[in-house]
The first five atom37 places (N, CA, C, CB, O) and aatype in JSON, in Angstrom:
{
  "aatype": [20, 20, 20, 20, 20, 20, 20, 20, 20, 20, 20, 20, 20, 20, 20, 20, 20, 20, 20, 20, 20, 20, 20, 20, 20, 20, 20, 20, 20, 20, 20, 20, 20, 20, 20, 20, 20, 20, 20, 20, 20, 20, 20, 20, 20, 20, 20, 20, 20, 20, 20, 20, 20, 20, 20, 20, 20, 20, 20, 20, 20, 20, 20, 20, 20, 20, 20, 20, 20, 20, 20, 20, 20, 20, 20, 20, 20, 20, 20, 20, 20, 20, 20, 20, 20, 20, 20, 20, 20, 20, 20, 20, 20, 20, 20, 20, 20, 20, 20, 20, 20, 20, 20, 20, 20, 20, 20, 20, 20, 20, 20, 20, 20, 20, 20, 20, 20, 20, 20, 20],
  "atom_mask": [
    [1, 1, 1, 1, 1],
    [1, 1, 1, 1, 1],
    [1, 1, 1, 1, 1],
    [1, 1, 1, 1, 1],
    [1, 1, 1, 1, 1],
    [1, 1, 1, 1, 1],
    [1, 1, 1, 1, 1],
    [1, 1, 1, 1, 1],
    [1, 1, 1, 1, 1],
    [1, 1, 1, 1, 1],
    [1, 1, 1, 1, 1],
    [1, 1, 1, 1, 1],
    [1, 1, 1, 1, 1],
    [1, 1, 1, 1, 1],
    [1, 1, 1, 1, 1],
    [1, 1, 1, 1, 1],
    [1, 1, 1, 1, 1],
    [1, 1, 1, 1, 1],
    [1, 1, 1, 1, 1],
    [1, 1, 1, 1, 1],
    [1, 1, 1, 1, 1],
    [1, 1, 1, 1, 1],
    [1, 1, 1, 1, 1],
    [1, 1, 1, 1, 1],
    [1, 1, 1, 1, 1],
    [1, 1, 1, 1, 1],
    [1, 1, 1, 1, 1],
    [1, 1, 1, 1, 1],
    [1, 1, 1, 1, 1],
    [1, 1, 1, 1, 1],
    [1, 1, 1, 1, 1],
    [1, 1, 1, 1, 1],
    [1, 1, 1, 1, 1],
    [1, 1, 1, 1, 1],
    [1, 1, 1, 1, 1],
    [1, 1, 1, 1, 1],
    [1, 1, 1, 1, 1],
    [1, 1, 1, 1, 1],
    [1, 1, 1, 1, 1],
    [1, 1, 1, 1, 1],
    [1, 1, 1, 1, 1],
    [1, 1, 1, 1, 1],
    [1, 1, 1, 1, 1],
    [1, 1, 1, 1, 1],
    [1, 1, 1, 1, 1],
    [1, 1, 1, 1, 1],
    [1, 1, 1, 1, 1],
    [1, 1, 1, 1, 1],
    [1, 1, 1, 1, 1],
    [1, 1, 1, 1, 1],
    [1, 1, 1, 1, 1],
    [1, 1, 1, 1, 1],
    [1, 1, 1, 1, 1],
    [1, 1, 1, 1, 1],
    [1, 1, 1, 1, 1],
    [1, 1, 1, 1, 1],
    [1, 1, 1, 1, 1],
    [1, 1, 1, 1, 1],
    [1, 1, 1, 1, 1],
    [1, 1, 1, 1, 1],
    [1, 1, 1, 1, 1],
    [1, 1, 1, 1, 1],
    [1, 1, 1, 1, 1],
    [1, 1, 1, 1, 1],
    [1, 1, 1, 1, 1],
    [1, 1, 1, 1, 1],
    [1, 1, 1, 1, 1],
    [1, 1, 1, 1, 1],
    [1, 1, 1, 1, 1],
    [1, 1, 1, 1, 1],
    [1, 1, 1, 1, 1],
    [1, 1, 1, 1, 1],
    [1, 1, 1, 1, 1],
    [1, 1, 1, 1, 1],
    [1, 1, 1, 1, 1],
    [1, 1, 1, 1, 1],
    [1, 1, 1, 1, 1],
    [1, 1, 1, 1, 1],
    [1, 1, 1, 1, 1],
    [1, 1, 1, 1, 1],
    [1, 1, 1, 1, 1],
    [1, 1, 1, 1, 1],
    [1, 1, 1, 1, 1],
    [1, 1, 1, 1, 1],
    [1, 1, 1, 1, 1],
    [1, 1, 1, 1, 1],
    [1, 1, 1, 1, 1],
    [1, 1, 1, 1, 1],
    [1, 1, 1, 1, 1],
    [1, 1, 1, 1, 1],
    [1, 1, 1, 1, 1],
    [1, 1, 1, 1, 1],
    [1, 1, 1, 1, 1],
    [1, 1, 1, 1, 1],
    [1, 1, 1, 1, 1],
    [1, 1, 1, 1, 1],
    [1, 1, 1, 1, 1],
    [1, 1, 1, 1, 1],
    [1, 1, 1, 1, 1],
    [1, 1, 1, 1, 1],
    [1, 1, 1, 1, 1],
    [1, 1, 1, 1, 1],
    [1, 1, 1, 1, 1],
    [1, 1, 1, 1, 1],
    [1, 1, 1, 1, 1],
    [1, 1, 1, 1, 1],
    [1, 1, 1, 1, 1],
    [1, 1, 1, 1, 1],
    [1, 1, 1, 1, 1],
    [1, 1, 1, 1, 1],
    [1, 1, 1, 1, 1],
    [1, 1, 1, 1, 1],
    [1, 1, 1, 1, 1],
    [1, 1, 1, 1, 1],
    [1, 1, 1, 1, 1],
    [1, 1, 1, 1, 1],
    [1, 1, 1, 1, 1],
    [1, 1, 1, 1, 1],
    [1, 1, 1, 1, 1],
    [1, 1, 1, 1, 1]
  ],
  "atom_positions": [
    [[-120.43, 205.07, 9.35], [-121.06, 204.94, 8.07], [-121.75, 203.56, 8.11], [-120.02, 205.07, 6.87], [-121.32, 202.62, 8.77]],
    [[-122.85, 203.53, 7.37], [-123.69, 202.32, 7.34], [-123.83, 201.93, 5.84], [-125.13, 202.57, 8.03], [-123.72, 202.75, 4.93]],
    [[-124.07, 200.61, 5.67], [-124.09, 200.04, 4.29], [-125.31, 199.17, 4.17], [-122.77, 199.21, 3.96], [-125.7, 198.49, 5.12]],
    [[-125.92, 199.2, 3.0], [-126.91, 198.13, 2.57], [-125.97, 196.97, 2.17], [-127.93, 198.6, 1.28], [-124.75, 197.08, 2.01]],
    [[-126.69, 195.85, 2.04], [-125.97, 194.6, 1.69], [-125.14, 194.69, 0.44], [-126.94, 193.49, 1.54], [-124.02, 194.17, 0.38]],
    [[-125.72, 195.36, -0.62], [-124.9, 195.39, -1.8], [-123.74, 196.32, -1.72], [-125.71, 195.75, -2.94], [-122.72, 196.1, -2.37]],
    [[-123.89, 197.34, -0.94], [-122.69, 198.2, -0.66], [-121.6, 197.55, 0.13], [-123.11, 199.42, 0.07], [-120.41, 197.7, -0.12]],
    [[-122.08, 196.82, 1.1], [-121.17, 196.04, 1.97], [-120.46, 194.99, 1.19], [-121.92, 195.39, 3.13], [-119.26, 194.8, 1.36]],
    [[-121.16, 194.32, 0.34], [-120.57, 193.24, -0.55], [-119.52, 193.87, -1.46], [-121.69, 192.51, -1.43], [-118.46, 193.28, -1.66]],
    [[-119.77, 195.0, -2.01], [-118.84, 195.68, -2.84], [-117.6, 196.16, -2.1], [-119.51, 196.8, -3.47], [-116.48, 195.96, -2.57]],
    [[-117.8, 196.79, -0.93], [-116.66, 197.2, -0.11], [-115.87, 196.1, 0.35], [-117.08, 197.96, 1.03], [-114.66, 196.29, 0.48]],
    [[-116.34, 194.97, 0.62], [-115.58, 193.8, 1.16], [-115.1, 192.82, 0.08], [-116.44, 193.02, 2.16], [-114.37, 191.86, 0.34]],
    [[-115.57, 193.14, -1.21], [-115.22, 192.23, -2.31], [-115.77, 190.86, -2.18], [-113.78, 192.13, -2.43], [-115.08, 189.92, -2.56]],
    [[-116.99, 190.67, -1.66], [-117.67, 189.38, -1.52], [-119.03, 189.5, -2.14], [-117.77, 188.94, -0.02], [-119.46, 190.6, -2.5]],
    [[-119.73, 188.38, -2.28], [-121.03, 188.56, -2.83], [-122.12, 188.66, -1.67], [-121.34, 187.37, -3.81], [-121.8, 188.46, -0.5]],
    [[-123.35, 188.95, -2.01], [-124.32, 189.11, -0.99], [-124.61, 187.77, -0.28], [-125.57, 189.7, -1.59], [-124.87, 187.76, 0.92]],
    [[-124.58, 186.75, -0.95], [-124.87, 185.4, -0.35], [-123.8, 185.08, 0.67], [-124.91, 184.25, -1.45], [-124.12, 184.42, 1.66]],
    [[-122.54, 185.51, 0.51], [-121.48, 185.32, 1.49], [-121.92, 185.98, 2.84], [-120.12, 185.95, 0.96], [-121.9, 185.39, 3.93]],
    [[-122.31, 187.24, 2.64], [-122.77, 187.94, 3.85], [-123.96, 187.3, 4.57], [-123.14, 189.33, 3.49], [-123.99, 187.2, 5.79]],
    [[-124.94, 186.88, 3.75], [-126.09, 186.24, 4.42], [-125.62, 184.91, 5.07], [-127.27, 185.98, 3.37], [-126.06, 184.54, 6.15]],
    [[-124.71, 184.22, 4.37], [-124.23, 182.91, 4.99], [-123.49, 183.25, 6.32], [-123.22, 182.1, 3.96], [-123.7, 182.55, 7.31]],
    [[-122.66, 184.26, 6.35], [-121.92, 184.61, 7.55], [-122.96, 185.0, 8.7], [-120.89, 185.84, 7.24], [-122.74, 184.7, 9.88]],
    [[-124.05, 185.64, 8.32], [-125.08, 185.89, 9.27], [-125.69, 184.6, 9.84], [-126.14, 186.72, 8.62], [-125.82, 184.43, 11.05]],
    [[-126.05, 183.7, 8.91], [-126.64, 182.45, 9.32], [-125.84, 181.59, 10.28], [-126.91, 181.69, 8.16], [-126.37, 180.99, 11.21]],
    [[-124.56, 181.55, 10.01], [-123.64, 180.81, 10.81], [-123.05, 181.54, 12.04], [-122.57, 180.37, 9.97], [-122.3, 180.96, 12.82]],
    [[-123.43, 182.85, 12.19], [-123.04, 183.59, 13.34], [-121.72, 184.29, 13.32], [-123.06, 182.75, 14.41], [-121.29, 184.77, 14.36]],
    [[-121.06, 184.36, 12.21], [-119.77, 185.06, 12.04], [-119.98, 186.52, 12.18], [-119.12, 184.75, 10.69], [-119.13, 187.22, 12.73]],
    [[-121.12, 187.03, 11.7], [-121.45, 188.47, 11.89], [-122.83, 188.53, 12.49], [-121.4, 189.29, 10.52], [-123.64, 187.61, 12.33]],
    [[-123.08, 189.53, 13.13], [-124.38, 189.68, 13.82], [-125.47, 190.16, 12.79], [-124.26, 190.72, 15.03], [-125.23, 190.88, 11.83]],
    [[-126.6, 189.69, 13.1], [-127.77, 190.15, 12.26], [-127.89, 191.7, 12.33], [-129.15, 189.48, 12.77], [-127.85, 192.28, 13.41]],
    [[-128.03, 192.35, 11.15], [-128.02, 193.81, 11.18], [-129.49, 194.33, 11.42], [-127.41, 194.39, 9.8], [-130.49, 193.62, 11.29]],
    [[-129.48, 195.57, 11.77], [-130.76, 196.23, 11.85], [-131.3, 196.37, 10.47], [-130.65, 197.59, 12.54], [-130.6, 196.23, 9.47]],
    [[-132.59, 196.65, 10.43], [-133.33, 196.72, 9.1], [-134.1, 198.13, 8.98], [-134.41, 195.45, 8.98], [-134.59, 198.7, 9.96]],
    [[-134.16, 198.57, 7.83], [-134.99, 199.77, 7.61], [-136.45, 199.38, 7.71], [-134.7, 200.42, 6.22], [-136.82, 198.21, 7.8]],
    [[-137.26, 200.4, 7.68], [-138.72, 200.13, 7.71], [-139.2, 199.3, 6.48], [-139.49, 201.47, 7.77], [-140.19, 198.57, 6.55]],
    [[-138.48, 199.45, 5.4], [-138.81, 198.69, 4.21], [-138.19, 197.25, 4.13], [-138.38, 199.48, 3.02], [-138.37, 196.48, 3.19]],
    [[-137.37, 196.97, 5.32], [-136.76, 195.65, 5.31], [-135.39, 195.43, 4.87], [-137.49, 194.86, 4.55], [-134.84, 194.33, 4.96]],
    [[-134.77, 196.57, 4.35], [-133.41, 196.49, 3.89], [-132.45, 196.32, 5.06], [-133.05, 197.74, 3.08], [-132.58, 197.01, 6.07]],
    [[-131.46, 195.38, 4.94], [-130.42, 195.26, 5.91], [-129.52, 196.47, 5.96], [-129.63, 194.06, 5.63], [-129.11, 196.97, 4.91]],
    [[-129.21, 196.94, 7.14], [-128.29, 198.09, 7.28], [-127.13, 197.64, 8.23], [-129.06, 199.39, 7.86], [-127.36, 197.3, 9.39]],
    [[-125.91, 197.64, 7.69], [-124.73, 197.11, 8.4], [-123.93, 198.33, 8.81], [-123.87, 196.1, 7.5], [-123.87, 199.33, 8.11]],
    [[-123.29, 198.19, 10.05], [-122.34, 199.22, 10.52], [-120.97, 199.02, 9.89], [-122.23, 199.18, 12.06], [-120.73, 197.99, 9.25]],
    [[-120.13, 199.93, 10.05], [-118.81, 199.87, 9.54], [-117.99, 198.71, 10.16], [-118.14, 201.2, 9.77], [-117.09, 198.15, 9.53]],
    [[-118.35, 198.38, 11.44], [-117.65, 197.31, 12.16], [-117.89, 195.95, 11.42], [-118.17, 197.24, 13.67], [-117.01, 195.08, 11.45]],
    [[-118.95, 195.79, 10.82], [-119.28, 194.51, 10.05], [-118.34, 194.44, 8.8], [-120.87, 194.49, 9.57], [-117.86, 193.36, 8.45]],
    [[-118.1, 195.56, 8.18], [-117.15, 195.61, 7.03], [-115.77, 195.13, 7.54], [-117.05, 197.11, 6.42], [-115.13, 194.24, 6.97]],
    [[-115.36, 195.77, 8.65], [-114.01, 195.37, 9.19], [-114.02, 193.87, 9.52], [-113.64, 196.21, 10.49], [-113.04, 193.19, 9.24]],
    [[-115.04, 193.37, 10.08], [-115.1, 191.92, 10.47], [-115.01, 191.05, 9.31], [-116.34, 191.6, 11.21], [-114.3, 190.04, 9.35]],
    [[-115.77, 191.42, 8.16], [-115.68, 190.61, 7.01], [-114.31, 190.66, 6.37], [-116.71, 191.02, 6.06], [-113.77, 189.64, 5.93]],
    [[-113.78, 191.78, 6.34], [-112.36, 191.94, 5.87], [-111.45, 191.03, 6.62], [-111.85, 193.4, 6.04], [-110.64, 190.33, 6.02]],
    [[-111.59, 191.02, 7.96], [-110.72, 190.17, 8.77], [-110.99, 188.65, 8.46], [-110.94, 190.48, 10.3], [-110.06, 187.86, 8.38]],
    [[-112.24, 188.29, 8.29], [-112.57, 186.92, 7.96], [-111.97, 186.56, 6.61], [-114.08, 186.71, 7.95], [-111.36, 185.5, 6.5]],
    [[-112.1, 187.36, 5.62], [-111.6, 187.0, 4.32], [-110.05, 186.93, 4.32], [-112.11, 188.02, 3.28], [-109.47, 186.09, 3.63]],
    [[-109.38, 187.85, 5.13], [-107.93, 187.8, 5.29], [-107.46, 186.53, 5.89], [-107.46, 188.91, 6.12], [-106.5, 185.92, 5.43]],
    [[-108.18, 186.12, 6.95], [-107.8, 184.89, 7.64], [-107.91, 183.72, 6.7], [-108.68, 184.67, 8.88], [-107.05, 182.83, 6.7]],
    [[-108.98, 183.7, 5.88], [-109.18, 182.64, 4.93], [-107.99, 182.58, 3.92], [-110.53, 182.84, 4.18], [-107.44, 181.53, 3.59]],
    [[-107.66, 183.77, 3.48], [-106.44, 183.85, 2.58], [-105.16, 183.22, 3.18], [-106.14, 185.33, 2.25], [-104.3, 182.69, 2.49]],
    [[-105.11, 183.34, 4.53], [-103.93, 182.84, 5.23], [-104.07, 181.34, 5.57], [-103.69, 183.66, 6.51], [-103.16, 180.78, 6.18]],
    [[-105.22, 180.65, 5.2], [-105.34, 179.29, 5.41], [-106.24, 178.83, 6.48], [-104.14, 178.81, 5.64], [-106.34, 177.63, 6.76]],
    [[-106.9, 179.77, 7.07], [-107.79, 179.46, 8.19], [-109.2, 179.14, 7.55], [-107.86, 180.72, 9.24], [-109.66, 179.76, 6.59]],
    [[-109.84, 178.09, 8.18], [-111.21, 177.67, 7.7], [-112.19, 178.42, 8.59], [-111.46, 176.04, 7.77], [-111.82, 178.87, 9.67]],
    [[-113.51, 178.56, 8.11], [-114.44, 179.29, 8.82], [-114.6, 178.81, 10.25], [-115.7, 179.25, 8.13], [-114.76, 179.65, 11.13]],
    [[-114.55, 177.53, 10.53], [-114.69, 177.06, 11.94], [-113.64, 177.6, 12.82], [-114.64, 175.57, 12.01], [-113.91, 178.01, 13.95]],
    [[-112.36, 177.62, 12.27], [-111.21, 178.22, 13.13], [-111.42, 179.68, 13.29], [-109.78, 177.99, 12.49], [-111.19, 180.22, 14.37]],
    [[-111.87, 180.36, 12.21], [-112.09, 181.82, 12.32], [-113.23, 182.07, 13.35], [-112.46, 182.47, 10.9], [-113.16, 183.04, 14.1]],
    [[-114.19, 181.27, 13.41], [-115.26, 181.37, 14.43], [-114.79, 181.24, 15.8], [-116.28, 180.37, 14.21], [-115.23, 181.95, 16.71]],
    [[-113.88, 180.31, 15.97], [-113.21, 180.09, 17.34], [-112.4, 181.42, 17.73], [-112.15, 178.76, 17.29], [-112.45, 181.9, 18.86]],
    [[-111.7, 181.94, 16.76], [-110.93, 183.18, 17.14], [-111.8, 184.36, 17.36], [-109.92, 183.54, 16.07], [-111.48, 185.21, 18.2]],
    [[-112.88, 184.45, 16.65], [-113.77, 185.54, 16.85], [-114.58, 185.38, 18.11], [-114.64, 185.69, 15.69], [-115.0, 186.37, 18.71]],
    [[-114.81, 184.1, 18.53], [-115.43, 183.85, 19.78], [-114.64, 184.45, 20.97], [-115.61, 182.38, 19.95], [-115.24, 184.9, 21.95]],
    [[-113.35, 184.43, 20.88], [-112.49, 185.02, 21.98], [-112.68, 186.49, 21.9], [-110.93, 184.65, 21.83], [-112.84, 187.16, 22.93]],
    [[-112.68, 187.05, 20.61], [-112.86, 188.59, 20.53], [-114.2, 188.93, 21.1], [-112.77, 189.16, 19.01], [-114.32, 189.93, 21.8]],
    [[-115.2, 188.16, 20.85], [-116.54, 188.51, 21.34], [-116.73, 188.08, 22.83], [-117.62, 187.82, 20.44], [-117.8, 188.28, 23.4]],
    [[-115.71, 187.53, 23.42], [-115.7, 187.11, 24.89], [-116.82, 186.1, 25.19], [-115.89, 188.38, 25.84], [-117.54, 186.2, 26.18]],
    [[-116.91, 185.17, 24.3], [-117.88, 184.05, 24.46], [-117.12, 182.89, 25.13], [-118.51, 183.59, 23.05], [-116.31, 182.22, 24.49]],
    [[-117.39, 182.67, 26.41], [-116.63, 181.74, 27.2], [-116.78, 180.28, 26.62], [-117.1, 181.81, 28.69], [-115.85, 179.47, 26.68]],
    [[-118.0, 179.98, 26.06], [-118.19, 178.59, 25.49], [-117.16, 178.36, 24.4], [-119.65, 178.39, 24.89], [-116.59, 177.27, 24.32]],
    [[-116.9, 179.32, 23.57], [-116.01, 179.16, 22.41], [-114.57, 179.24, 22.87], [-116.3, 180.26, 21.32], [-113.69, 178.87, 22.09]],
    [[-114.23, 179.68, 24.11], [-112.89, 179.67, 24.56], [-112.41, 178.32, 25.1], [-112.73, 180.69, 25.57], [-111.21, 178.09, 25.28]],
    [[-113.35, 177.48, 25.35], [-113.03, 176.2, 26.0], [-111.78, 175.52, 25.52], [-114.14, 175.28, 25.82], [-110.88, 175.22, 26.31]],
    [[-111.72, 175.27, 24.18], [-110.61, 174.58, 23.66], [-109.62, 175.39, 22.9], [-111.07, 173.54, 22.86], [-108.87, 174.88, 22.07]],
    [[-109.62, 176.71, 23.19], [-108.85, 177.68, 22.52], [-107.28, 177.34, 22.62], [-109.19, 179.08, 23.13], [-106.56, 177.47, 21.63]],
    [[-106.81, 176.92, 23.77], [-105.46, 176.71, 23.99], [-104.96, 175.65, 22.98], [-105.23, 176.31, 25.43], [-104.02, 175.93, 22.24]],
    [[-105.55, 174.48, 22.92], [-105.15, 173.39, 22.05], [-105.19, 173.85, 20.65], [-106.03, 172.18, 22.23], [-104.29, 173.54, 19.88]],
    [[-106.25, 174.63, 20.24], [-106.36, 175.19, 18.9], [-105.19, 176.1, 18.62], [-107.67, 175.96, 18.72], [-104.55, 175.95, 17.58]],
    [[-104.88, 177.0, 19.45], [-103.82, 177.96, 19.15], [-102.45, 177.28, 19.07], [-103.81, 179.06, 20.21], [-101.62, 177.64, 18.24]],
    [[-102.23, 176.31, 19.92], [-100.95, 175.6, 19.85], [-100.84, 174.91, 18.48], [-100.82, 174.56, 21.03], [-99.8, 174.96, 17.83]],
    [[-101.89, 174.29, 18.08], [-101.88, 173.58, 16.72], [-101.64, 174.61, 15.66], [-103.26, 172.79, 16.42], [-100.76, 174.43, 14.83]],
    [[-102.38, 175.68, 15.65], [-102.24, 176.66, 14.63], [-100.87, 177.31, 14.62], [-103.27, 177.67, 14.78], [-100.35, 177.57, 13.54]],
    [[-100.25, 177.6, 15.8], [-98.95, 178.2, 15.81], [-98.01, 177.12, 15.16], [-98.51, 178.61, 17.32], [-97.17, 177.49, 14.34]],
    [[-98.12, 175.87, 15.49], [-97.28, 174.84, 14.95], [-97.44, 174.87, 13.36], [-97.67, 173.4, 15.59], [-96.44, 174.83, 12.63]],
    [[-98.66, 174.93, 12.87], [-98.88, 174.9, 11.43], [-98.26, 176.13, 10.8], [-100.39, 174.81, 11.09], [-97.62, 176.04, 9.75]],
    [[-98.44, 177.27, 11.43], [-97.86, 178.53, 10.89], [-96.31, 178.45, 10.84], [-98.3, 179.75, 11.78], [-95.7, 178.84, 9.85]],
    [[-95.71, 177.94, 11.9], [-94.25, 177.79, 11.93], [-93.81, 176.85, 10.86], [-93.77, 177.3, 13.28], [-92.76, 177.08, 10.26]],
    [[-94.52, 175.82, 10.59], [-94.12, 174.85, 9.46], [-94.2, 175.58, 8.11], [-95.09, 173.54, 9.42], [-93.36, 175.39, 7.23]],
    [[-95.21, 176.4, 7.98], [-95.4, 177.12, 6.69], [-94.33, 178.12, 6.55], [-96.79, 177.82, 6.59], [-93.77, 178.28, 5.47]],
    [[-94.0, 178.84, 7.64], [-92.98, 179.88, 7.55], [-91.61, 179.1, 7.12], [-92.85, 180.72, 9.03], [-90.96, 179.49, 6.15]],
    [[-91.24, 178.05, 7.85], [-90.05, 177.33, 7.5], [-90.03, 176.9, 6.01], [-89.91, 176.13, 8.41], [-89.05, 177.04, 5.29]],
    [[-91.2, 176.37, 5.62], [-91.24, 175.97, 4.19], [-91.03, 177.18, 3.22], [-92.61, 175.28, 3.87], [-90.33, 177.03, 2.21]],
    [[-91.61, 178.36, 3.51], [-91.42, 179.57, 2.77], [-89.87, 179.94, 2.82], [-92.35, 180.73, 3.38], [-89.27, 180.28, 1.8]],
    [[-89.33, 179.85, 3.96], [-87.86, 180.22, 4.1], [-87.01, 179.37, 3.25], [-87.37, 180.11, 5.55], [-86.05, 179.85, 2.64]],
    [[-87.35, 178.05, 3.17], [-86.57, 177.13, 2.29], [-86.74, 177.51, 0.89], [-86.98, 175.67, 2.47], [-85.78, 177.5, 0.13]],
    [[-87.91, 177.85, 0.5], [-88.29, 178.27, -0.92], [-87.4, 179.54, -1.17], [-89.97, 178.6, -1.09], [-86.69, 179.63, -2.17]],
    [[-87.48, 180.47, -0.25], [-86.74, 181.72, -0.5], [-85.22, 181.49, -0.57], [-87.06, 182.75, 0.58], [-84.55, 182.11, -1.4]],
    [[-84.68, 180.66, 0.24], [-83.26, 180.25, 0.17], [-82.89, 179.68, -1.26], [-82.96, 179.16, 1.29], [-81.86, 180.0, -1.85]],
    [[-83.79, 178.84, -1.75], [-83.61, 178.16, -3.03], [-83.7, 179.23, -4.14], [-84.68, 177.01, -3.23], [-82.87, 179.26, -5.04]],
    [[-84.67, 180.07, -4.08], [-84.78, 181.08, -5.05], [-83.53, 182.06, -5.12], [-86.03, 181.84, -4.76], [-83.06, 182.41, -6.2]],
    [[-83.05, 182.45, -3.93], [-81.97, 183.3, -3.84], [-80.74, 182.64, -4.43], [-81.75, 183.7, -2.44], [-79.95, 183.27, -5.15]],
    [[-80.58, 181.3, -4.1], [-79.52, 180.56, -4.68], [-79.58, 180.51, -6.18], [-79.52, 179.22, -4.15], [-78.56, 180.71, -6.82]],
    [[-80.76, 180.25, -6.78], [-80.97, 180.28, -8.2], [-80.72, 181.52, -8.83], [-82.25, 179.92, -8.52], [-80.24, 181.59, -9.96]],
    [[-81.05, 182.62, -8.07], [-80.87, 183.94, -8.69], [-79.34, 184.26, -8.78], [-81.63, 185.07, -7.85], [-78.88, 184.89, -9.73]],
    [[-78.59, 183.8, -7.77], [-77.12, 184.03, -7.72], [-76.49, 183.14, -8.79], [-76.52, 183.72, -6.28], [-75.49, 183.57, -9.37]],
    [[-76.97, 181.99, -9.07], [-76.35, 181.05, -10.09], [-76.67, 181.52, -11.45], [-76.84, 179.58, -9.93], [-75.89, 181.24, -12.36]],
    [[-77.71, 182.18, -11.69], [-78.09, 182.61, -13.01], [-77.59, 184.05, -13.31], [-79.62, 182.54, -13.16], [-77.79, 184.96, -12.5]],
    [[-76.98, 184.23, -14.41], [-76.53, 185.58, -14.82], [-77.65, 186.59, -15.03], [-75.74, 185.48, -16.09], [-78.75, 186.21, -15.43]],
    [[-77.4, 187.82, -14.78], [-78.47, 188.83, -15.02], [-78.67, 189.05, -16.47], [-78.15, 190.18, -14.35], [-79.75, 189.42, -16.9]],
    [[-77.63, 188.82, -17.25], [-77.67, 189.12, -18.72], [-78.67, 188.19, -19.32], [-76.26, 188.96, -19.42], [-78.48, 186.97, -19.24]],
    [[-79.75, 188.7, -19.94], [-80.82, 187.89, -20.49], [-80.45, 187.46, -21.91], [-82.17, 188.67, -20.48], [-81.13, 186.59, -22.46]],
    [[-79.41, 188.01, -22.54], [-79.07, 187.65, -23.9], [-78.4, 186.31, -23.99], [-78.19, 188.68, -24.49], [-78.26, 185.78, -25.09]],
    [[-77.98, 185.74, -22.88], [-77.16, 184.55, -22.97], [-78.07, 183.38, -23.15], [-76.27, 184.36, -21.74], [-77.61, 182.24, -23.26]]
  ]
}
């Protein structure tokens, strides 16, 4: 399936300028164009934008996402400092997981301390 920019924006829940920006900075490849100049994007671009947005939701910045995608794209230049980057991100993620576990334990404790009866 192929999409025009508006269709792609709707499918990925982003605006057209986001897509154009991702093209300019190289996160997505420049699409082919129709004879009348409309951008035509393949399904893989929708998958890639969805991946980018999900990674942002998880706390990655575009520069970090670019590094990760560089590995996917097999770009050796972008792999240069991947080891240090991944070690740092793993440590960050482990800290966040531990923080979430502490919050979970606190909430479970509060739930157990509070009666279920809402009339009290």
